[in-house]
N, C-alpha and C positions, 0 to 999 in steps of 0.2 A: 137476312138469314138463309137465303137461299143457297148461298155457296157453302155454307156450314153444314146444311142438310144434304148436300152432293157430296162432299167430302166425308161426311160419318157414313152415308149408305155405301160407297165404295169400300171404305174400312170395313164396314159390318159383313160386306161381302166375302171379306178374306178371312174376318174372325170366323165366321161360320164354316166356311171351308176347312179351315184349320181343325175347328173343333169336331167336324162331322169327320175328318180323317184321322183325327188324333195326332197331328203331325205338324209342326212349325211350317208355316207357309209364308214366301215372301210376298210382301205388299209391294216393295219399290224398292229403287236404290237412289242413292245420294253419291254421283261419282263414282268410287268404288267401296261405298259403306252400304250396307243392308238394313232395310227394316223389315222384320217378321213379326207375324203373330205367334206368340208361343202359347199353345193351350195348358201346358202345365203348370204356368204362372199366370195364366188367363191375362195376359198383357201384351202389348207391342214392345219388343225389343230393339231399340235404335242403336246400333253400334256405330259411334262415329270415330274413328281414329282406334284409340285403346280406351273410350269411355263408353260405357252402355247404360242408357236409359231405359226404364222400365215404365211405360205409360198406358194408363186405360185408353181405350177407345175414344172417350170425351178429351180426355187430355191431349192425345195427339191430334185429332181434330182442331181444337183449340190453337195448338202450336203450329200447324201447318196454316191456318187463317192468319196466324200474327205472324208468319213469316219464316217459323223455325222448321226444320226437318223437311224443307221443301224438296220434293223430286227433282232432280237436275240430270241431265245427259252427260255423259263424259265424251269427249271427242276423241 
């Protein structure tokens, strides 16, 4: 469970920043795609190609731990 908590904490900091600024904040990128927290819908938006997923912080944390939506760097 320590990994889950660490990931959750990092995402929570992004969420709080977005809520405090009332502006979508980029959490991280997956290649050319982006994961942002949108305070208007109170969810993380994951745009992968032409598909957009809207996930709660818990859903995104679980997904990352399970190997989905994992941050990668594009060379």
